[in-house]
LOKOL-568278 format. One line per 10 residues: for each residue x, y, z of N, C-alpha, C. Coordinates in nm, 3 decimals, always signed. Example, Ala and Ser with C-alpha at 12.3 -4.5 7.8 and 13.67 -1.06 7.14 Angstrom:
<pts>
+1.319/-0.569/+0.780/+1.230/-0.450/+0.780/+1.320/-0.330/+0.780 ~ +1.285/-0.225/+0.708/+1.367/-0.106/+0.714/+1.290/+0.003/+0.787
</pts>
This chain:
<pts>
-1.735/+0.855/+0.726/-1.606/+0.801/+0.792/-1.512/+0.885/+0.630 ~ -1.436/+0.972/+0.648/-1.327/+1.046/+0.559/-1.215/+0.957/+0.512 ~ -1.223/+0.945/+0.376/-1.190/+0.832/+0.302/-1.018/+0.911/+0.268 ~ -0.907/+0.789/+0.283/-0.797/+0.867/+0.214/-0.735/+0.727/+0.159 ~ -0.723/+0.775/+0.025/-0.680/+0.629/-0.051/-0.539/+0.609/-0.129 ~ -0.499/+0.498/-0.105/-0.361/+0.457/-0.146/-0.336/+0.387/-0.233 ~ -0.303/+0.452/-0.359/-0.330/+0.387/-0.518/-0.146/+0.304/-0.478 ~ -0.127/+0.160/-0.579/+0.005/+0.092/-0.519/-0.004/+0.038/-0.703 ~ +0.084/+0.123/-0.768/+0.093/+0.095/-0.893/+0.215/+0.005/-0.897 ~ +0.208/-0.100/-0.945/+0.352/-0.139/-1.028/+0.368/-0.151/-1.165
+0.545/-0.049/-1.185/+0.505/-0.020/-1.329/+0.564/-0.148/-1.400 ~ +0.647/-0.205/-1.350/+0.686/-0.355/-1.435/+0.567/-0.489/-1.451 ~ +0.477/-0.468/-1.413/+0.339/-0.552/-1.412/+0.339/-0.541/-1.592 ~ +0.310/-0.651/-1.640/+0.232/-0.655/-1.771/+0.344/-0.592/-1.870 ~ +0.518/-0.698/-1.827/+0.587/-0.649/-1.893/+0.636/-0.484/-1.921 ~ +0.597/-0.409/-1.830/+0.639/-0.289/-1.818/+0.523/-0.227/-1.885 ~ +0.409/-0.260/-1.898/+0.347/-0.206/-2.009/+0.206/-0.076/-1.883 ~ +0.260/-0.130/-1.781/+0.177/-0.056/-1.701/+0.191/+0.073/-1.628 ~ +0.337/+0.095/-1.672/+0.379/+0.229/-1.619/+0.343/+0.326/-1.695 ~ +0.311/+0.319/-1.820/+0.247/+0.408/-1.907/+0.092/+0.441/-1.891
+0.047/+0.375/-1.809/-0.115/+0.415/-1.743/-0.075/+0.519/-1.640 ~ +0.040/+0.533/-1.589/+0.038/+0.649/-1.481/-0.022/+0.752/-1.496 ~ -0.032/+0.839/-1.579/-0.115/+0.963/-1.554/-0.270/+0.939/-1.592 ~ -0.249/+0.839/-1.676/-0.422/+0.840/-1.676/-0.483/+0.786/-1.519 ~ -0.424/+0.689/-1.504/-0.453/+0.665/-1.357/-0.477/+0.793/-1.255 ~ -0.402/+0.873/-1.243/-0.362/+1.018/-1.144/-0.490/+1.134/-1.203 ~ -0.504/+1.138/-1.323/-0.639/+1.182/-1.448/-0.775/+1.138/-1.358 ~ -0.821/+1.019/-1.368/-0.897/+0.908/-1.334/-0.927/+0.933/-1.171 ~ -0.809/+0.964/-1.076/-0.851/+0.929/-0.916/-0.858/+1.127/-0.904 ~ -0.779/+1.211/-0.955/-0.823/+1.371/-0.959/-0.961/+1.379/-0.966
-1.045/+1.325/-1.010/-1.154/+1.370/-1.071/-1.262/+1.310/-0.968 ~ -1.236/+1.215/-0.896/-1.294/+1.206/-0.799/-1.330/+1.280/-0.679 ~ -1.198/+1.395/-0.673/-1.245/+1.465/-0.523/-1.252/+1.387/-0.411 ~ -1.150/+1.266/-0.407/-1.092/+1.201/-0.292/-0.967/+1.183/-0.203 ~ -0.934/+1.261/-0.173/-0.790/+1.228/-0.092/-0.677/+1.094/-0.138 ~ -0.607/+1.092/-0.263/-0.541/+0.983/-0.266/-0.371/+1.029/-0.289 ~ -0.284/+0.884/-0.237/-0.199/+0.892/-0.298/-0.145/+0.784/-0.400 ~ -0.033/+0.818/-0.485/+0.003/+0.741/-0.567/+0.121/+0.663/-0.555 ~ +0.168/+0.578/-0.583/+0.280/+0.495/-0.543/+0.336/+0.435/-0.607 ~ +0.429/+0.441/-0.665/+0.530/+0.313/-0.746/+0.552/+0.196/-0.698
+0.592/+0.090/-0.688/+0.664/-0.003/-0.636/+0.838/+0.020/-0.708 ~ +0.897/+0.023/-0.666/+1.053/+0.001/-0.698/+1.144/-0.144/-0.678 ~ +1.046/-0.244/-0.634/+1.137/-0.363/-0.637/+1.017/-0.455/-0.544 ~ +1.086/-0.607/-0.610/+1.003/-0.733/-0.541/+0.950/-0.648/-0.439 ~ +0.822/-0.685/-0.326/+0.864/-0.706/-0.191/+0.775/-0.545/-0.155 ~ +0.808/-0.445/-0.210/+0.776/-0.304/-0.184/+0.600/-0.287/-0.152 ~ +0.545/-0.354/-0.250/+0.391/-0.344/-0.220/+0.361/-0.389/-0.104 ~ +0.431/-0.508/-0.051/+0.371/-0.562/+0.053/+0.397/-0.464/+0.211 ~ +0.528/-0.358/+0.149/+0.581/-0.279/+0.241/+0.476/-0.169/+0.265 ~ +0.446/-0.109/+0.146/+0.366/+0.040/+0.172/+0.232/-0.015/+0.205
+0.201/-0.136/+0.151/+0.035/-0.172/+0.249/+0.020/-0.198/+0.373 ~ +0.152/-0.239/+0.440/+0.182/-0.324/+0.538/+0.174/-0.163/+0.645 ~ +0.230/-0.010/+0.621/+0.216/+0.078/+0.665/+0.104/+0.157/+0.635 ~ +0.010/+0.134/+0.571/-0.055/+0.244/+0.498/-0.169/+0.305/+0.598 ~ -0.223/+0.189/+0.694/-0.359/+0.207/+0.838/-0.244/+0.321/+0.922 ~ -0.077/+0.287/+0.947/-0.041/+0.386/+1.014/-0.004/+0.517/+0.959 ~ -0.052/+0.567/+0.822/-0.035/+0.624/+0.773/-0.181/+0.718/+0.738 ~ -0.255/+0.642/+0.778/-0.431/+0.733/+0.756/-0.501/+0.666/+0.652 ~ -0.455/+0.568/+0.555/-0.478/+0.563/+0.446/-0.629/+0.470/+0.537 ~ -0.731/+0.474/+0.429/-0.869/+0.361/+0.468/-0.876/+0.274/+0.340
-0.821/+0.338/+0.229/-0.820/+0.219/+0.080/-0.679/+0.216/+0.024 ~ -0.712/+0.093/-0.005/-0.579/+0.050/-0.100/-0.599/+0.024/-0.253 ~ -0.545/+0.059/-0.377/-0.578/-0.003/-0.465/-0.512/-0.033/-0.524 ~ -0.491/-0.156/-0.597/-0.368/-0.240/-0.625/-0.353/-0.248/-0.752 ~ -0.248/-0.179/-0.832/-0.281/-0.164/-1.005/-0.137/-0.238/-1.064 ~ -0.192/-0.306/-1.097/-0.127/-0.449/-1.149/-0.185/-0.556/-1.173 ~ -0.147/-0.678/-1.175/-0.139/-0.821/-1.194/-0.140/-0.885/-1.026 ~ -0.207/-1.043/-1.070/-0.207/-1.103/-0.944/-0.074/-1.109/-0.849 ~ +0.013/-1.091/-0.893/+0.116/-1.071/-0.804/+0.158/-0.927/-0.702 ~ +0.081/-0.829/-0.804/+0.084/-0.710/-0.716/-0.058/-0.765/-0.595
-0.149/-0.782/-0.634/-0.225/-0.782/-0.549/-0.179/-0.918/-0.436 ~ -0.085/-1.016/-0.452/-0.038/-1.081/-0.388/-0.005/-1.000/-0.238 ~ +0.065/-0.956/-0.328/+0.196/-0.865/-0.210/+0.093/-0.760/-0.100 ~ -0.031/-0.692/-0.165/-0.111/-0.571/-0.128/-0.169/-0.680/+0.012 ~ -0.243/-0.761/-0.021/-0.277/-0.855/+0.084/-0.212/-0.903/+0.190 ~ -0.107/-0.960/+0.160/-0.032/-0.993/+0.303/+0.053/-0.888/+0.341 ~ +0.081/-0.750/+0.341/+0.089/-0.621/+0.379/+0.003/-0.626/+0.474 ~ -0.143/-0.621/+0.385/-0.298/-0.570/+0.427/-0.360/-0.663/+0.542 ~ -0.288/-0.767/+0.592/-0.345/-0.878/+0.667/-0.380/-0.844/+0.739 ~ -0.486/-0.862/+0.814/-0.524/-0.828/+1.001/-0.550/-0.655/+0.987
-0.538/-0.604/+0.896/-0.544/-0.455/+0.915/-0.718/-0.400/+0.873 ~ -0.743/-0.295/+0.882/-0.874/-0.239/+0.883/-0.882/-0.193/+0.762 ~ -0.885/-0.202/+0.656/-0.822/-0.185/+0.556/-0.951/-0.218/+0.425 ~ -0.972/-0.130/+0.310/-1.062/-0.174/+0.234/-0.947/-0.177/+0.064 ~ -0.969/-0.295/+0.024/-0.870/-0.325/-0.059/-0.938/-0.312/-0.205 ~ -0.940/-0.267/-0.349/-0.926/-0.238/-0.464/-0.853/-0.295/-0.545 ~ -0.908/-0.330/-0.701/-0.836/-0.366/-0.744/-0.830/-0.277/-0.914 ~ -0.714/-0.259/-1.025/-0.720/-0.201/-1.085/-0.631/-0.293/-1.202 ~ -0.712/-0.385/-1.292/-0.619/-0.506/-1.310/-0.532/-0.465/-1.448 ~ -0.414/-0.488/-1.419/-0.324/-0.442/-1.534/-0.191/-0.542/-1.558
-0.247/-0.633/-1.535/-0.108/-0.768/-1.512/-0.160/-0.824/-1.657 ~ -0.037/-0.943/-1.640/-0.080/-1.023/-1.804/-0.171/-1.174/-1.737 ~ -0.197/-1.189/-1.628/-0.349/-1.304/-1.606/-0.412/-1.236/-1.612 ~ -0.398/-1.161/-1.473/-0.545/-1.105/-1.402/-0.658/-1.219/-1.409 ~ -0.581/-1.288/-1.248/-0.696/-1.411/-1.300/-0.801/-1.416/-1.177 ~ -0.749/-1.315/-1.036/-0.842/-1.372/-0.919/-0.966/-1.307/-0.996 ~ -0.946/-1.173/-1.058/-1.064/-1.045/-1.078/-1.142/-1.148/-1.188 ~ -1.133/-1.274/-1.241/-1.208/-1.306/-1.344/-1.319/-1.420/-1.242 ~ -1.321/-1.444/-1.128/-1.406/-1.500/-1.049/-1.566/-1.394/-1.022 ~ -1.502/-1.306/-1.025/-1.659/-1.155/-1.105/-1.671/-1.099/-1.202
-1.635/-1.109/-1.261/-1.628/-1.004/-1.377/-1.542/-1.077/-1.503 ~ -1.626/-1.110/-1.628/-1.547/-1.172/-1.750/-1.583/-1.066/-1.865 ~ -1.619/-0.968/-1.823/-1.665/-0.828/-1.902/-1.504/-0.727/-1.892 ~ -1.470/-0.636/-2.036/-1.369/-0.551/-2.033/-1.441/-0.449/-2.000 ~ -1.367/-0.350/-1.943/-1.377/-0.198/-1.850/-1.288/-0.167/-1.920 ~ -1.336/+0.004/-1.908/-1.220/+0.066/-1.939/-1.172/+0.123/-1.805 ~ -1.011/+0.199/-1.834/-0.937/+0.224/-1.734/-1.044/+0.313/-1.570 ~ -1.107/+0.416/-1.665/-1.189/+0.470/-1.549/-1.305/+0.417/-1.492 ~ -1.323/+0.313/-1.557/-1.466/+0.230/-1.508/-1.346/+0.128/-1.399 ~ -1.266/+0.076/-1.439/-1.209/+0.036/-1.316/-1.176/+0.084/-1.207
-1.120/+0.227/-1.250/-1.084/+0.261/-1.101/-1.279/+0.293/-1.044 ~ -1.332/+0.364/-1.119/-1.455/+0.405/-1.047/-1.524/+0.256/-0.954 ~ -1.494/+0.169/-1.034/-1.515/+0.023/-0.966/-1.449/+0.017/-0.811 ~ -1.296/+0.056/-0.833/-1.235/+0.014/-0.715/-1.229/+0.093/-0.575 ~ -1.310/+0.223/-0.602/-1.311/+0.314/-0.540/-1.461/+0.330/-0.508 ~ -1.607/+0.301/-0.541/-1.673/+0.327/-0.519/-1.795/+0.168/-0.495 ~ -1.745/+0.061/-0.563/-1.772/-0.049/-0.527/-1.848/-0.062/-0.402 ~ -2.007/-0.140/-0.410/-1.994/-0.159/-0.245/-1.915/-0.263/-0.174 ~ -1.792/-0.285/-0.061/-1.717/-0.328/+0.008/-1.772/-0.528/+0.022 ~ -1.706/-0.604/+0.003/-1.742/-0.733/+0.037/-1.645/-0.811/+0.123
-1.694/-0.946/+0.183/-1.596/-0.932/+0.234/-1.549/-1.081/+0.128 ~ -1.425/-1.073/+0.126/-1.352/-1.256/+0.104/-1.267/-1.326/+0.158 ~ -1.278/-1.442/+0.146/-1.197/-1.523/+0.214/-1.021/-1.545/+0.154 ~ -0.953/-1.556/+0.244/-0.813/-1.564/+0.237/-0.792/-1.728/+0.279 ~ -0.642/-1.779/+0.148/-0.611/-1.843/+0.199/-0.475/-1.830/+0.299 ~ -0.422/-1.970/+0.370/-0.270/-1.943/+0.407/-0.182/-2.073/+0.396 ~ -0.069/-2.032/+0.353/-0.038/-2.189/+0.263/+0.217/-2.119/+0.320 ~ +0.190/-2.182/+0.387/+0.319/-2.161/+0.476/+0.373/-2.042/+0.483 ~ +0.251/-1.982/+0.572/+0.289/-1.838/+0.628/+0.278/-1.742/+0.526 ~ +0.229/-1.751/+0.404/+0.206/-1.653/+0.332/+0.035/-1.674/+0.256
-0.025/-1.527/+0.311/-0.143/-1.564/+0.249/-0.166/-1.549/+0.096 ~ -0.271/-1.616/-0.005/-0.292/-1.614/-0.076/-0.464/-1.569/-0.122 ~ -0.477/-1.534/-0.215/-0.635/-1.494/-0.209/-0.716/-1.600/-0.360 ~ -0.611/-1.585/-0.459/-0.726/-1.688/-0.541/-0.625/-1.816/-0.584 ~ -0.526/-1.853/-0.541/-0.471/-1.983/-0.519/-0.333/-1.999/-0.530 ~ -0.325/-2.146/-0.493/-0.158/-2.274/-0.520/-0.205/-2.325/-0.621 ~ -0.107/-2.352/-0.692/-0.080/-2.461/-0.797/+0.080/-2.547/-0.783 ~ +0.043/-2.678/-0.780/+0.163/-2.710/-0.715/+0.195/-2.884/-0.817 ~ +0.273/-2.918/-0.862/+0.286/-2.972/-0.990/+0.342/-2.905/-1.094 ~ +0.232/-2.986/-1.215/+0.225/-2.896/-1.338/+0.224/-2.780/-1.346
+0.124/-2.716/-1.242/+0.047/-2.609/-1.278/+0.241/-2.481/-1.206 ~ +0.318/-2.534/-1.145/+0.415/-2.459/-1.071/+0.491/-2.468/-1.168 ~ +0.521/-2.558/-1.253/+0.622/-2.611/-1.329/+0.591/-2.484/-1.456 ~ +0.466/-2.457/-1.483/+0.428/-2.343/-1.613/+0.460/-2.216/-1.569 ~ +0.473/-2.172/-1.388/+0.464/-2.058/-1.360/+0.590/-2.036/-1.374 ~ +0.690/-2.110/-1.346/+0.849/-2.099/-1.359/+0.874/-2.066/-1.458 ~ +0.789/-2.144/-1.543/+0.861/-2.133/-1.702/+0.870/-2.006/-1.757 ~ +0.716/-1.970/-1.788/+0.656/-1.851/-1.796/+0.722/-1.727/-1.753 ~ +0.786/-1.776/-1.654/+0.846/-1.599/-1.596/+0.977/-1.582/-1.659 ~ +1.028/-1.704/-1.752/+1.140/-1.710/-1.805/+1.139/-1.675/-1.980
+0.972/-1.636/-2.010/+0.935/-1.635/-2.177/+0.899/-1.456/-2.163 ~ +0.884/-1.405/-2.310/+0.865/-1.283/-2.306/+0.731/-1.258/-2.370 ~ +0.650/-1.369/-2.357/+0.479/-1.311/-2.441/+0.430/-1.320/-2.274 ~ +0.291/-1.256/-2.297/+0.247/-1.183/-2.176/+0.094/-1.281/-2.161 ~ +0.012/-1.259/-2.070/-0.144/-1.280/-2.102/-0.149/-1.404/-2.104 ~ -0.279/-1.485/-2.181/-0.275/-1.637/-2.156/-0.186/-1.729/-2.288 ~ -0.132/-1.603/-2.385/-0.068/-1.690/-2.481/+0.065/-1.710/-2.406 ~ +0.109/-1.674/-2.309/+0.259/-1.656/-2.296/+0.219/-1.840/-2.181 ~ +0.100/-1.827/-2.117/+0.096/-1.957/-2.054/+0.098/-2.061/-2.120 ~ +0.002/-2.057/-2.248/-0.025/-2.158/-2.328/+0.065/-2.232/-2.356
+0.227/-2.124/-2.415/+0.352/-2.142/-2.475/+0.388/-2.230/-2.381 ~ +0.411/-2.168/-2.277/+0.467/-2.282/-2.170/+0.430/-2.397/-2.137 ~ +0.268/-2.409/-2.105/+0.173/-2.553/-2.152/+0.235/-2.644/-2.252 ~ +0.235/-2.608/-2.371/+0.258/-2.683/-2.439/+0.398/-2.773/-2.473 ~ +0.477/-2.640/-2.408/+0.634/-2.683/-2.447/+0.665/-2.830/-2.270 ~ +0.562/-2.797/-2.194/+0.616/-2.879/-2.048/+0.560/-2.964/-2.083 ~ +0.415/-2.992/-2.133/+0.320/-3.116/-2.132/+0.403/-3.228/-2.166 ~ +0.472/-3.216/-2.272/+0.561/-3.369/-2.322/+0.641/-3.422/-2.224 ~ +0.785/-3.325/-2.123/+0.804/-3.347/-2.070/+0.803/-3.380/-1.922 ~ +0.722/-3.313/-1.872/+0.671/-3.359/-1.704/+0.617/-3.465/-1.699
+0.673/-3.507/-1.586/+0.633/-3.648/-1.506/+0.578/-3.583/-1.361 ~ +0.440/-3.696/-1.360/+0.395/-3.701/-1.214/+0.512/-3.707/-1.087 ~ +0.449/-3.640/-0.970/+0.517/-3.698/-0.873/+0.430/-3.716/-0.791 ~ +0.520/-3.848/-0.657/+0.472/-3.856/-0.551/+0.423/-3.755/-0.478 ~ +0.278/-3.795/-0.383/+0.238/-3.718/-0.309/+0.141/-3.773/-0.187 ~ +0.149/-3.743/-0.106/+0.064/-3.754/+0.036/+0.016/-3.662/+0.068 ~ -0.139/-3.649/+0.065/-0.253/-3.500/+0.102/-0.352/-3.542/+0.208 ~ -0.312/-3.500/+0.304/-0.445/-3.519/+0.420/-0.505/-3.389/+0.408 ~ -0.643/-3.484/+0.435/-0.738/-3.351/+0.392/-0.904/-3.406/+0.462 ~ -0.973/-3.375/+0.477/-1.113/-3.389/+0.543/-1.071/-3.518/+0.644
-0.977/-3.545/+0.726/-0.951/-3.659/+0.792/-0.945/-3.781/+0.731 ~ -0.886/-3.702/+0.556/-0.824/-3.855/+0.496/-0.748/-3.860/+0.431 ~ -0.617/-3.956/+0.380/-0.518/-3.957/+0.339/-0.504/-4.047/+0.223 ~ -0.468/-3.932/+0.115/-0.428/-4.000/-0.058/-0.331/-3.979/-0.066 ~ -0.279/-4.106/-0.116/-0.140/-4.129/-0.137/-0.137/-4.163/-0.329 ~ -0.044/-4.084/-0.385/-0.057/-4.164/-0.546/+0.033/-4.047/-0.606 ~ +0.081/-4.098/-0.715/+0.143/-4.002/-0.792/+0.033/-3.900/-0.914 ~ +0.026/-3.806/-0.877/-0.004/-3.673/-0.937/+0.024/-3.559/-1.027 ~ -0.002/-3.571/-1.148/+0.001/-3.469/-1.241/+0.000/-3.293/-1.171 ~ -0.126/-3.276/-1.092/-0.133/-3.150/-1.095/-0.236/-3.152/-0.973
-0.183/-3.063/-0.871/-0.247/-3.049/-0.778/-0.316/-2.912/-0.756 ~ -0.397/-2.853/-0.823/-0.466/-2.693/-0.781/-0.509/-2.647/-0.642 ~ -0.552/-2.595/-0.545/-0.605/-2.504/-0.449/-0.660/-2.409/-0.458 ~ -0.789/-2.422/-0.483/-0.840/-2.244/-0.563/-0.951/-2.242/-0.452 ~ -0.921/-2.082/-0.428/-0.996/-1.996/-0.367/-1.125/-1.887/-0.487 ~ -0.989/-1.907/-0.614/-1.096/-1.818/-0.696/-1.119/-1.969/-0.793 ~ -1.149/-1.916/-0.939/-1.186/-2.026/-1.032/-1.082/-2.044/-1.134 ~ -0.969/-1.936/-1.173/-0.879/-1.934/-1.285/-0.768/-1.920/-1.266 ~ -0.674/-1.970/-1.343/-0.528/-1.987/-1.307/-0.513/-1.952/-1.485 ~ -0.377/-1.904/-1.491/-0.319/-1.896/-1.576/-0.338/-1.814/-1.740
-0.410/-1.745/-1.649/-0.469/-1.622/-1.760/-0.568/-1.653/-1.799 ~ -0.646/-1.805/-1.796/-0.768/-1.820/-1.863/-0.778/-2.001/-1.840 ~ -0.714/-2.084/-1.745/-0.721/-2.221/-1.733/-0.865/-2.194/-1.614 ~ -0.947/-2.271/-1.635/-1.055/-2.241/-1.509/-1.047/-2.375/-1.479 ~ -0.947/-2.373/-1.362/-0.926/-2.534/-1.333/-0.975/-2.559/-1.164 ~ -1.063/-2.460/-1.116/-1.163/-2.462/-0.996/-1.250/-2.443/-1.037 ~ -1.349/-2.471/-1.154/-1.481/-2.373/-1.198/-1.569/-2.321/-1.103 ~ -1.571/-2.430/-1.009/-1.699/-2.438/-0.927/-1.652/-2.306/-0.801 ~ -1.529/-2.272/-0.773/-1.491/-2.219/-0.648/-1.542/-2.057/-0.627 ~ -1.605/-2.009/-0.537/-1.681/-1.922/-0.483/-1.556/-1.859/-0.378
-1.519/-1.676/-0.389/-1.432/-1.699/-0.295/-1.431/-1.617/-0.159 ~ -1.553/-1.688/-0.155/-1.639/-1.596/-0.012/-1.747/-1.691/+0.024 ~ -1.661/-1.832/+0.023/-1.820/-1.914/+0.055/-1.765/-2.047/+0.188 ~ -1.641/-1.980/+0.221/-1.601/-2.089/+0.365/-1.505/-2.186/+0.343 ~ -1.492/-2.259/+0.147/-1.429/-2.342/+0.151/-1.344/-2.316/+0.050 ~ -1.273/-2.394/+0.031/-1.152/-2.412/-0.112/-1.195/-2.528/-0.178 ~ -1.203/-2.509/-0.342/-1.201/-2.618/-0.405/-1.058/-2.683/-0.411 ~ -1.049/-2.830/-0.467/-0.914/-2.901/-0.492/-0.935/-2.945/-0.581 ~ -0.857/-2.939/-0.721/-0.820/-2.996/-0.795/-0.719/-3.112/-0.851 ~ -0.768/-3.201/-0.828/-0.641/-3.272/-0.828/-0.690/-3.412/-1.030
-0.519/-3.394/-1.068/-0.528/-3.503/-1.199/-0.416/-3.588/-1.124 ~ -0.450/-3.722/-1.176/-0.382/-3.813/-1.125/-0.262/-3.836/-1.261 ~ -0.192/-3.913/-1.234/-0.060/-3.973/-1.379/-0.229/-3.993/-1.495 ~ -0.164/-3.889/-1.602/-0.240/-3.892/-1.762/-0.122/-3.909/-1.849 ~ -0.182/-3.992/-1.944/-0.104/-4.002/-2.074/-0.105/-3.859/-2.125 ~ +0.053/-3.863/-2.197/+0.082/-3.779/-2.271/-0.049/-3.777/-2.386 ~ -0.131/-3.808/-2.440/-0.213/-3.806/-2.570/-0.347/-3.724/-2.510 ~ -0.362/-3.788/-2.381/-0.496/-3.710/-2.271/-0.450/-3.575/-2.232 ~ -0.326/-3.553/-2.218/-0.302/-3.453/-2.138/-0.312/-3.343/-2.281 ~ -0.298/-3.360/-2.410/-0.315/-3.289/-2.474/-0.429/-3.229/-2.524
-0.515/-3.364/-2.578/-0.682/-3.348/-2.610/-0.754/-3.235/-2.511 ~ -0.731/-3.266/-2.387/-0.811/-3.190/-2.266/-0.769/-3.048/-2.230 ~ -0.654/-3.026/-2.297/-0.649/-2.841/-2.256/-0.765/-2.778/-2.316 ~ -0.840/-2.813/-2.397/-0.955/-2.743/-2.439/-1.057/-2.720/-2.284 ~ -1.069/-2.829/-2.217/-1.161/-2.862/-2.136/-1.103/-2.773/-2.014 ~ -1.010/-2.799/-1.943/-0.925/-2.700/-1.831/-0.947/-2.565/-1.904 ~ -0.947/-2.495/-2.029/-0.941/-2.376/-2.009/-1.068/-2.367/-2.028 ~ -1.217/-2.470/-2.067/-1.340/-2.419/-2.055/-1.391/-2.437/-1.922 ~ -1.319/-2.542/-1.831/-1.389/-2.555/-1.685/-1.456/-2.667/-1.732 ~ -1.418/-2.769/-1.794/-1.510/-2.874/-1.810/-1.448/-2.995/-1.813
-1.318/-2.963/-1.721/-1.248/-3.115/-1.746/-1.260/-3.199/-1.650 ~ -1.387/-3.191/-1.548/-1.445/-3.304/-1.447/-1.473/-3.414/-1.506 ~ -1.514/-3.414/-1.616/-1.574/-3.566/-1.696/-1.443/-3.664/-1.727 ~ -1.324/-3.614/-1.698/-1.201/-3.633/-1.743/-1.160/-3.767/-1.621 ~ -1.135/-3.861/-1.667/-1.146/-4.000/-1.537/-1.006/-3.941/-1.456 ~ -0.933/-3.965/-1.479/-0.790/-3.884/-1.403/-0.851/-3.766/-1.299 ~ -0.933/-3.677/-1.302/-0.944/-3.572/-1.242/-1.079/-3.582/-1.158 ~ -1.050/-3.518/-1.035/-1.126/-3.521/-0.925/-1.153/-3.390/-0.901 ~ -1.242/-3.358/-0.782/-1.236/-3.236/-0.696/-1.318/-3.210/-0.585 ~ -1.264/-3.204/-0.510/-1.254/-3.184/-0.339/-1.258/-3.021/-0.263
-1.342/-3.030/-0.157/-1.367/-2.858/-0.091/-1.311/-2.935/+0.019 ~ -1.267/-2.824/+0.130/-1.166/-2.812/+0.238/-1.154/-2.704/+0.269 ~ -1.142/-2.674/+0.431/-1.107/-2.563/+0.465/-0.945/-2.585/+0.532 ~ -0.884/-2.702/+0.517/-0.762/-2.726/+0.599/-0.720/-2.832/+0.502 ~ -0.566/-2.861/+0.490/-0.543/-2.963/+0.393/-0.370/-2.959/+0.392 ~ -0.331/-3.066/+0.421/-0.179/-3.048/+0.403/-0.105/-3.168/+0.274 ~ -0.044/-3.065/+0.218/+0.072/-3.171/+0.126/+0.184/-3.194/+0.146 ~ +0.220/-3.342/+0.100/+0.430/-3.363/+0.106/+0.354/-3.416/-0.015 ~ +0.503/-3.363/-0.089/+0.549/-3.431/-0.224/+0.702/-3.499/-0.196 ~ +0.729/-3.588/-0.277/+0.875/-3.649/-0.238/+0.962/-3.604/-0.257
+0.969/-3.460/-0.311/+1.127/-3.398/-0.311/+1.045/-3.246/-0.291 ~ +1.087/-3.173/-0.325/+1.093/-2.986/-0.329/+1.049/-2.996/-0.522 ~ +0.967/-2.889/-0.476/+0.934/-2.880/-0.636/+0.903/-2.742/-0.670 ~ +0.876/-2.677/-0.742/+0.776/-2.575/-0.832/+0.630/-2.576/-0.792 ~ +0.645/-2.437/-0.713/+0.487/-2.416/-0.724/+0.457/-2.282/-0.725 ~ +0.330/-2.199/-0.725/+0.317/-2.107/-0.688/+0.218/-2.055/-0.591 ~ +0.197/-1.990/-0.526/+0.066/-1.861/-0.493/+0.030/-1.768/-0.579 ~ -0.094/-1.703/-0.594/-0.153/-1.649/-0.696/-0.022/-1.604/-0.826 ~ +0.001/-1.702/-0.823/+0.107/-1.680/-0.972/+0.253/-1.617/-0.936 ~ +0.309/-1.644/-0.809/+0.397/-1.582/-0.779/+0.495/-1.697/-0.746
+0.607/-1.788/-0.813/+0.670/-1.862/-0.793/+0.732/-1.898/-0.640 ~ +0.743/-2.023/-0.637/+0.765/-2.116/-0.478/+0.788/-2.222/-0.493 ~ +0.909/-2.258/-0.382/+0.983/-2.416/-0.417/+0.945/-2.461/-0.278 ~ +0.875/-2.586/-0.285/+0.894/-2.625/-0.107/+0.840/-2.821/-0.149 ~ +0.866/-2.895/-0.023/+0.826/-3.016/-0.029/+0.690/-3.080/-0.015 ~ +0.663/-2.928/+0.162/+0.526/-2.945/+0.225/+0.466/-2.823/+0.216 ~ +0.354/-2.864/+0.225/+0.293/-2.690/+0.177/+0.098/-2.753/+0.332 ~ +0.164/-2.647/+0.421/+0.031/-2.612/+0.468/-0.075/-2.551/+0.458 ~ -0.215/-2.560/+0.439/-0.297/-2.440/+0.363/-0.384/-2.460/+0.472 ~ -0.454/-2.295/+0.551/-0.605/-2.321/+0.567/-0.670/-2.176/+0.547
-0.758/-2.179/+0.501/-0.869/-2.128/+0.465/-0.929/-2.003/+0.585 ~ -0.950/-1.856/+0.575/-0.921/-1.805/+0.694/-1.107/-1.742/+0.617 ~ -1.160/-1.769/+0.666/-1.353/-1.693/+0.563/-1.352/-1.528/+0.612 ~ -1.402/-1.495/+0.516/-1.428/-1.376/+0.556/-1.284/-1.234/+0.617 ~ -1.197/-1.297/+0.504/-1.056/-1.201/+0.590/-1.067/-1.073/+0.542 ~ -1.093/-1.043/+0.405/-1.043/-0.905/+0.346/-1.173/-0.809/+0.311 ~ -1.167/-0.719/+0.329/-1.271/-0.619/+0.270/-1.210/-0.550/+0.129 ~ -1.307/-0.630/+0.025/-1.273/-0.583/-0.085/-1.356/-0.501/-0.199 ~ -1.354/-0.401/-0.226/-1.436/-0.306/-0.373/-1.422/-0.361/-0.491 ~ -1.538/-0.503/-0.504/-1.486/-0.539/-0.644/-1.575/-0.496/-0.775
-1.592/-0.498/-0.918/-1.690/-0.483/-1.008/-1.800/-0.612/-0.979 ~ -1.948/-0.533/-0.975/-2.043/-0.602/-1.025/-2.091/-0.648/-1.117
</pts>
């Protein structure tokens, strides 16, 4: 089958730094001798619209150039379509790709992996009508994302600064969680639903998550004192927080979460606000070309 590639680049990703890579990306794809069209997004939601039209325009592959938010738009546009999705990570967090590789790669290496790596099937979650591929953060995690969007520092440092600012003032919320036939009620500091392992540019909140095992990993942190919040930040970064008494982990393919009032959350690092979260996992939902 002849391939025809749609490269979607988000020029404002990573505080606008991605725009400077456009010519180098063109040079990479010119060298591969495979038909492609590079399209720069111009507004929020544009990547989803391009992705939704890709199959009708004869594209067999979509490659997202940007961060987790760009990838989230692409998968929502591509949902239900027979296209292969690749990633050239160029955002401030790039969390999803960390489930597959921790190594650094050059731009040509990323481009080659996105184009030529063997396709594999990846699970996807659906929350309140929107697909996610890395995870959903509710509670403190959602507040951090909302705060990070207001500061000018990218990457893990930007997330960490937001964490350190909010960790003093954030107060736990009352939740009701329906999962695996049980109802859990209580005050929770953080609820993270992970298809991938990593959030916030480097916090391994669901370190045992596997993006194609047919299950979501849920990290629950109950009410926790201020000192314990601070001293356990390194454990959350390293994915070693399972030993903390207030932390528990569950696995499920479906759950419903109800908060006492609307609160900040995120899907794949994109801010969202609600008091109810209906979450379902769809196994082997996307075909993706990812580095090995």
